[in-house]
VMD Tcl script that draws the C-alpha trace (Angstrom):
set ca {
  {26.66 3.93 -4.98}
  {23.28 2.09 -4.55}
  {21.97 0.10 -7.80}
  {18.26 0.27 -7.05}
  {18.36 -2.50 -9.39}
  {20.79 -4.68 -8.25}
  {18.77 -7.99 -7.67}
  {20.21 -8.28 -4.13}
  {19.21 -5.08 -3.60}
  {15.66 -6.26 -4.43}
  {15.57 -9.41 -2.94}
  {16.11 -7.24 0.36}
  {16.31 -3.73 0.28}
  {16.67 -2.97 3.97}
  {20.64 -3.38 4.64}
  {21.64 -1.06 1.98}
  {18.56 1.71 3.36}
  {20.22 1.37 6.51}
  {23.55 2.66 5.35}
  {21.85 5.08 3.14}
  {20.48 6.87 6.43}
  {23.45 6.61 7.90}
  {24.97 8.86 4.92}
  {22.95 11.57 5.34}
  {19.10 12.37 5.60}
  {19.30 13.81 1.82}
  {21.72 12.62 -0.68}
  {23.10 13.01 -4.71}
  {22.41 9.38 -6.35}
  {24.59 9.71 -9.50}
  {23.23 6.34 -11.20}
  {19.98 8.12 -11.21}
  {20.68 11.75 -11.58}
  {18.05 12.77 -8.37}
  {18.47 13.16 -5.08}
  {17.43 10.61 -2.50}
  {15.51 11.30 0.68}
  {16.46 8.96 3.23}
  {14.95 9.45 6.30}
  {11.53 9.77 7.93}
  {11.81 13.32 8.38}
  {13.80 13.91 4.78}
  {10.59 12.05 2.98}
  {7.75 13.58 5.16}
  {9.46 17.14 4.02}
  {9.74 16.01 0.70}
  {6.16 14.90 0.00}
  {4.45 18.29 1.65}
  {6.88 20.85 0.07}
  {4.55 22.93 -2.32}
  {7.70 23.48 -4.03}
  {8.29 19.77 -4.89}
  {5.74 18.50 -7.68}
  {4.14 15.36 -9.30}
  {5.15 16.87 -12.93}
  {5.02 13.96 -15.39}
  {7.42 13.63 -18.51}
  {6.48 12.00 -21.39}
  {8.25 8.69 -22.62}
  {10.12 9.23 -25.54}
  {10.27 6.78 -27.97}
  {12.91 4.01 -28.63}
  {15.83 4.45 -31.76}
  {13.73 4.40 -34.54}
  {10.33 3.53 -33.68}
  {7.49 5.50 -34.57}
  {7.15 9.10 -32.74}
  {3.69 7.85 -31.17}
  {5.02 4.53 -29.78}
  {4.41 5.53 -26.33}
  {1.53 7.58 -26.54}
  {-0.76 5.23 -25.14}
  {1.27 4.83 -22.08}
  {1.88 8.64 -21.72}
  {-1.68 9.48 -22.20}
  {-3.02 7.26 -19.83}
  {-0.52 9.67 -17.35}
  {-0.06 12.65 -18.68}
  {-4.16 13.25 -18.01}
  {-4.88 11.43 -14.21}
  {-4.38 13.15 -11.30}
  {-1.51 11.29 -9.27}
  {0.67 13.29 -12.16}
  {-0.32 16.40 -11.99}
  {-0.64 19.46 -9.52}
  {-3.04 22.24 -8.89}
  {-4.80 23.20 -10.48}
  {-5.76 20.60 -12.95}
  {-5.06 17.65 -9.82}
  {-7.86 19.86 -7.61}
  {-10.27 19.87 -9.86}
  {-9.74 15.86 -11.01}
  {-9.06 14.70 -7.45}
  {-12.55 16.57 -6.18}
  {-14.57 14.98 -8.71}
  {-14.06 11.12 -7.36}
  {-12.99 12.33 -3.60}
  {-17.08 11.95 -2.95}
  {-16.70 8.29 -3.91}
  {-13.49 7.52 -1.27}
  {-15.38 9.80 1.42}
  {-15.25 8.19 4.75}
  {-19.03 7.24 5.29}
  {-19.36 6.01 1.90}
  {-16.77 3.24 2.51}
  {-18.00 2.18 5.92}
  {-21.76 1.82 3.72}
  {-19.59 -0.74 1.15}
  {-18.27 -2.96 4.33}
  {-21.03 -5.38 4.29}
  {-20.16 -5.52 0.20}
  {-16.49 -6.61 0.98}
  {-17.47 -9.10 4.11}
  {-19.89 -10.96 1.24}
  {-17.22 -11.12 -1.32}
  {-14.61 -12.57 1.12}
  {-16.20 -14.93 2.75}
  {-17.30 -16.41 -1.18}
  {-13.98 -15.71 -2.13}
  {-13.02 -18.37 1.56}
  {-15.39 -20.52 0.56}
  {-14.53 -21.01 -2.74}
  {-10.74 -21.30 -1.70}
  {-12.18 -24.58 0.55}
  {-13.68 -25.97 -2.45}
  {-11.24 -25.25 -5.19}
  {-8.53 -27.12 -2.81}
  {-7.71 -30.89 -3.28}
  {-4.31 -31.65 -1.02}
  {-4.84 -27.88 1.25}
  {-2.70 -25.95 -0.56}
  {-3.19 -22.32 -3.09}
  {-2.03 -19.83 -4.04}
  {-3.16 -17.18 -1.32}
  {-2.61 -14.26 -3.66}
  {-4.00 -15.44 -7.00}
  {-6.92 -16.93 -5.62}
  {-7.98 -14.20 -2.37}
  {-6.01 -10.83 -2.34}
  {-5.83 -10.25 -5.89}
  {-9.44 -11.06 -7.23}
  {-11.35 -9.63 -4.10}
  {-10.01 -5.73 -4.35}
  {-10.31 -5.84 -7.89}
  {-13.96 -6.93 -7.26}
  {-14.78 -3.61 -4.82}
  {-13.49 -1.47 -7.23}
  {-14.88 -2.91 -9.90}
  {-18.21 -2.31 -8.07}
  {-17.65 1.10 -7.28}
  {-16.78 2.19 -10.81}
  {-19.26 -0.42 -12.34}
  {-16.93 -2.42 -14.15}
  {-17.81 -5.87 -14.96}
  {-16.37 -8.16 -11.89}
  {-15.62 -10.80 -14.09}
  {-12.82 -9.02 -15.84}
  {-10.96 -8.73 -12.90}
  {-7.73 -11.34 -14.24}
  {-7.57 -9.33 -17.44}
  {-7.60 -6.34 -15.07}
  {-4.85 -7.36 -12.95}
  {-2.68 -8.59 -15.92}
  {-3.24 -5.11 -17.38}
  {-2.54 -3.26 -14.91}
  {0.39 -5.51 -13.88}
  {2.16 -4.65 -17.18}
  {1.72 -0.83 -17.24}
  {3.03 -0.54 -13.54}
  {6.59 -2.57 -14.39}
  {7.18 0.54 -15.78}
  {7.95 2.24 -12.49}
  {10.99 0.04 -11.86}
  {14.55 0.86 -12.36}
  {15.84 -0.18 -15.64}
  {13.18 -0.68 -17.99}
  {13.52 -2.65 -20.88}
  {12.06 -2.94 -24.55}
  {9.81 -5.53 -23.96}
  {8.83 -4.05 -20.65}
  {7.73 -0.80 -22.49}
  {6.03 -2.99 -25.09}
  {3.95 -5.12 -22.77}
  {3.37 -1.47 -21.34}
  {2.26 -0.24 -24.46}
  {-0.17 -3.00 -25.44}
  {-1.39 -2.91 -21.96}
  {-2.54 0.69 -21.91}
  {-3.74 0.47 -25.50}
  {-5.93 -2.19 -24.05}
  {-6.70 -0.97 -20.66}
  {-8.20 2.57 -22.54}
  {-10.08 0.56 -25.11}
  {-12.19 -0.92 -22.72}
  {-12.49 1.25 -20.45}
  {-13.92 3.47 -23.77}
  {-16.38 0.81 -24.37}
  {-17.41 0.82 -21.07}
  {-18.13 4.81 -21.00}
  {-20.21 3.85 -24.19}
  {-22.22 2.11 -22.63}
  {-22.62 4.13 -20.11}
  {-23.22 7.10 -21.88}
  {-26.32 5.12 -23.42}
  {-27.73 3.93 -20.17}
  {-26.36 5.37 -17.37}
  {-26.53 3.41 -13.74}
  {-25.43 4.81 -10.12}
  {-21.84 3.73 -10.78}
  {-18.68 6.18 -10.22}
  {-18.47 5.95 -14.33}
  {-21.57 7.28 -15.32}
  {-20.90 10.03 -12.23}
  {-17.80 10.81 -13.90}
  {-19.42 10.82 -17.61}
  {-22.28 13.16 -15.75}
  {-19.32 15.65 -14.77}
  {-17.55 15.86 -18.41}
  {-20.99 16.49 -20.17}
  {-22.17 18.79 -17.44}
  {-20.72 21.92 -19.59}
  {-20.24 22.22 -23.38}
  {-19.71 24.95 -25.88}
  {-17.58 27.57 -25.14}
  {-17.07 26.64 -21.91}
  {-14.92 23.73 -20.65}
  {-15.74 20.58 -19.23}
  {-15.04 19.40 -15.70}
  {-13.95 16.57 -16.99}
  {-12.71 15.44 -20.86}
  {-12.76 12.55 -22.59}
  {-8.95 11.60 -22.08}
  {-9.31 12.75 -18.89}
  {-12.69 10.12 -17.82}
  {-10.71 7.34 -19.32}
  {-7.48 8.05 -17.27}
  {-8.95 8.34 -14.24}
  {-10.97 5.38 -14.41}
  {-8.08 3.34 -15.37}
  {-5.91 4.91 -12.34}
  {-8.83 3.53 -9.48}
  {-8.53 0.56 -11.09}
  {-4.98 -0.06 -10.74}
  {-4.63 1.93 -7.70}
  {-7.53 0.62 -5.97}
  {-5.94 -3.02 -5.58}
  {-2.09 -2.86 -6.30}
  {-1.28 -1.35 -3.05}
  {-3.91 -3.79 -1.14}
  {-2.85 -6.50 -2.88}
  {1.36 -6.32 -1.99}
  {0.24 -5.10 1.36}
  {-1.92 -7.79 1.70}
  {1.09 -10.38 0.39}
  {3.70 -8.79 2.32}
  {1.79 -8.19 5.86}
  {1.22 -12.45 5.41}
  {4.38 -12.92 4.82}
  {5.76 -11.63 7.35}
  {2.92 -12.73 10.01}
  {3.45 -16.76 8.74}
  {7.04 -16.68 9.45}
  {7.20 -14.52 12.20}
  {4.82 -17.16 14.49}
  {5.09 -15.32 17.64}
  {3.06 -12.03 16.04}
  {0.69 -14.18 14.04}
  {-0.63 -15.54 17.54}
  {-1.00 -12.36 19.25}
  {-3.12 -11.38 16.15}
  {-5.04 -14.78 16.29}
  {-5.90 -14.34 19.69}
  {-7.08 -11.27 19.74}
  {-4.64 -9.27 22.03}
  {-3.53 -7.42 19.34}
  {-6.47 -5.89 16.77}
  {-5.99 -6.39 13.61}
  {-6.86 -2.78 13.11}
  {-3.38 -2.39 14.80}
  {-1.42 -5.12 13.21}
  {-2.32 -3.40 9.52}
  {-0.28 -0.61 10.33}
  {2.56 -2.69 11.23}
  {1.92 -4.81 8.42}
  {2.08 -1.55 6.43}
  {5.38 -0.48 7.82}
  {7.54 -3.23 8.21}
  {7.58 -4.23 4.68}
  {6.56 -1.49 2.34}
  {4.60 -2.05 -0.83}
  {5.48 1.27 -2.20}
  {8.97 2.17 -1.54}
  {9.77 4.91 -3.79}
  {7.50 7.96 -4.89}
  {9.43 11.04 -7.12}
  {8.60 14.69 -6.86}
  {10.68 16.90 -8.97}
  {11.36 20.74 -7.89}
  {9.82 23.27 -9.12}
  {12.34 26.07 -8.28}
  {15.26 25.92 -5.74}
  {14.53 24.24 -2.26}
  {16.36 23.98 0.27}
  {15.73 20.41 2.86}
  {17.97 19.84 5.65}
  {20.70 21.52 4.40}
  {21.11 20.34 0.47}
  {19.10 22.68 -1.91}
  {17.66 20.86 -4.42}
  {17.22 23.01 -8.08}
  {14.74 23.86 -10.06}
  {13.97 20.90 -12.27}
  {15.85 18.59 -10.72}
  {14.17 15.46 -8.93}
  {14.50 13.73 -5.49}
  {13.19 10.20 -4.86}
  {11.20 9.63 -1.25}
  {12.52 6.63 -0.20}
  {9.54 5.12 1.73}
  {10.70 2.30 3.27}
  {13.75 3.92 4.44}
  {11.29 6.31 6.04}
  {9.13 3.47 7.15}
  {12.51 1.81 9.14}
  {14.22 5.16 10.46}
  {15.58 4.56 14.41}
  {14.99 7.89 15.20}
  {10.92 7.79 14.91}
  {10.67 3.99 15.57}
  {11.98 2.01 18.38}
  {13.68 -1.34 17.16}
  {12.68 -0.61 13.28}
  {13.91 -3.75 11.87}
  {11.80 -5.59 13.93}
  {7.98 -6.49 13.39}
  {6.30 -5.95 16.34}
  {2.05 -6.35 15.60}
  {1.28 -4.09 18.91}
  {3.58 -1.18 17.56}
  {1.59 2.24 18.32}
  {1.32 4.78 17.63}
  {3.00 4.06 14.10}
  {3.68 6.93 12.07}
  {4.67 5.20 8.93}
  {4.81 6.92 5.41}
  {2.83 4.32 3.91}
  {0.03 5.51 2.39}
  {1.73 9.46 1.25}
  {1.86 12.44 2.64}
  {0.28 16.21 1.84}
  {-1.48 16.75 -1.77}
  {-1.06 13.55 -3.36}
  {-2.09 11.24 -0.22}
  {-3.47 7.93 -0.85}
  {-7.07 9.16 -1.76}
  {-8.46 5.10 -1.57}
  {-6.13 4.75 1.77}
  {-9.98 4.36 4.01}
  {-10.80 2.09 1.16}
  {-7.52 -0.47 1.54}
  {-7.79 0.18 5.19}
  {-11.53 -1.24 5.68}
  {-10.55 -4.37 2.56}
  {-7.28 -5.46 4.68}
  {-8.63 -5.50 8.07}
  {-11.73 -7.35 6.41}
  {-9.62 -9.72 4.54}
  {-7.44 -10.55 6.75}
  {-9.40 -10.96 9.96}
  {-11.67 -13.45 7.91}
  {-8.76 -15.64 6.71}
  {-7.41 -16.00 10.14}
  {-11.00 -16.35 11.88}
  {-11.55 -19.46 8.81}
  {-7.83 -20.94 9.23}
  {-5.98 -20.02 12.07}
  {-3.32 -22.51 11.49}
  {-3.11 -21.21 8.37}
  {1.24 -21.81 6.91}
  {3.86 -21.49 4.20}
  {3.10 -24.41 2.07}
  {7.37 -23.93 0.38}
  {8.96 -20.76 -0.23}
  {7.47 -17.74 -1.96}
  {8.78 -16.44 -4.79}
  {9.53 -12.43 -5.04}
  {8.45 -9.98 -7.77}
  {11.29 -8.76 -9.64}
  {11.00 -5.59 -8.56}
  {11.53 -2.66 -5.99}
  {9.22 0.31 -6.49}
  {5.99 -1.53 -6.24}
  {7.34 -4.52 -3.73}
  {5.76 -7.47 -3.20}
  {5.11 -11.39 -4.41}
  {4.75 -13.34 -7.47}
  {2.97 -16.37 -5.18}
  {2.06 -17.45 -2.25}
  {1.23 -20.94 -1.20}
  {-0.58 -21.73 1.95}
  {-1.76 -24.91 3.52}
  {-5.42 -24.22 4.82}
  {-5.30 -25.38 8.41}
  {-8.44 -24.90 10.49}
  {-7.09 -25.09 13.98}
}
mol new
graphics top color blue
foreach p $ca { graphics top sphere $p radius 0.5 }
foreach p [lrange $ca 0 end-1] q [lrange $ca 1 end] { graphics top cylinder $p $q radius 0.2 }
display resetview
């Protein structure tokens, strides 16, 4: 049976995912005590069926540890929309949905263009030999700066925000150890304290930002009438938006630019304008999915493609596997930037479809287009090490040579 924590699988999961799909669309996985949805159809049904819910289970303390050991981490997840179902999910999502509507996102486009141009200018200034880590110096700062603008968080804090986010999301992987738990709890506490301090500032002096809007929702009702948003939900919502607002974008960028730079015939089609970036971007998301697994819990006995998932059992939607399903994608292991239509599941489906998908698409279209316009001869400068993670799949660094022609 497949071991999701095996280094060989983490390095290149797709051959083993192909084998899983060949065994069937819904399989029992003994190592994780859960079902696996392996095909595009099975993943789509898992994400759309309302009988499969996103149900949060608090992490328990380690043996001999204080009872509240995991509380900082648990609190940030227990109170966020992604880990809840209606009516809590509906209420929490509605409070922030307006900020991610397509019209509002398009109004942010000039600001994203300015940030991208500034970061590209800085790339040229900061390098002595023409080589930079394109993730650290370009892909990572931009989405954090954009979501920080939206929320009203100081953009200069983007490095520490990214560090906290990385520590927290490592908990989503398989076989989590004690050091990972410790780092995640410390990051959760620091992140929560950071957001609470900003909430305190905005409570005294509101601005035209999303945090101020969430504070207004928190304070809208009082007394015996429940507030639309309590303090813990406010903090958890802000942390979620900061984490989700950049984590996937960075990994799409990294996985995508690496695919382009290692398959230069496809890069040439984009640089020449033969294939619009908006079309190519969908293939970047499909080909090497930034989110490989998203799990659900059966809230009742539910049948899916001939298998019955019992109430309380978990089922893992294997997103990267769905995106390589030959029943949906012609020559699925080929990287084809002109692939259209491209019904990948990179942003999820159903109730939990990614709220920030329009923002992520706009950011990525701009960052990739402007990078390749400025440096059309961009080249890899050495091997790019993968992050030792699979659920959130990406690179630790990607060194590139800034070649302008």
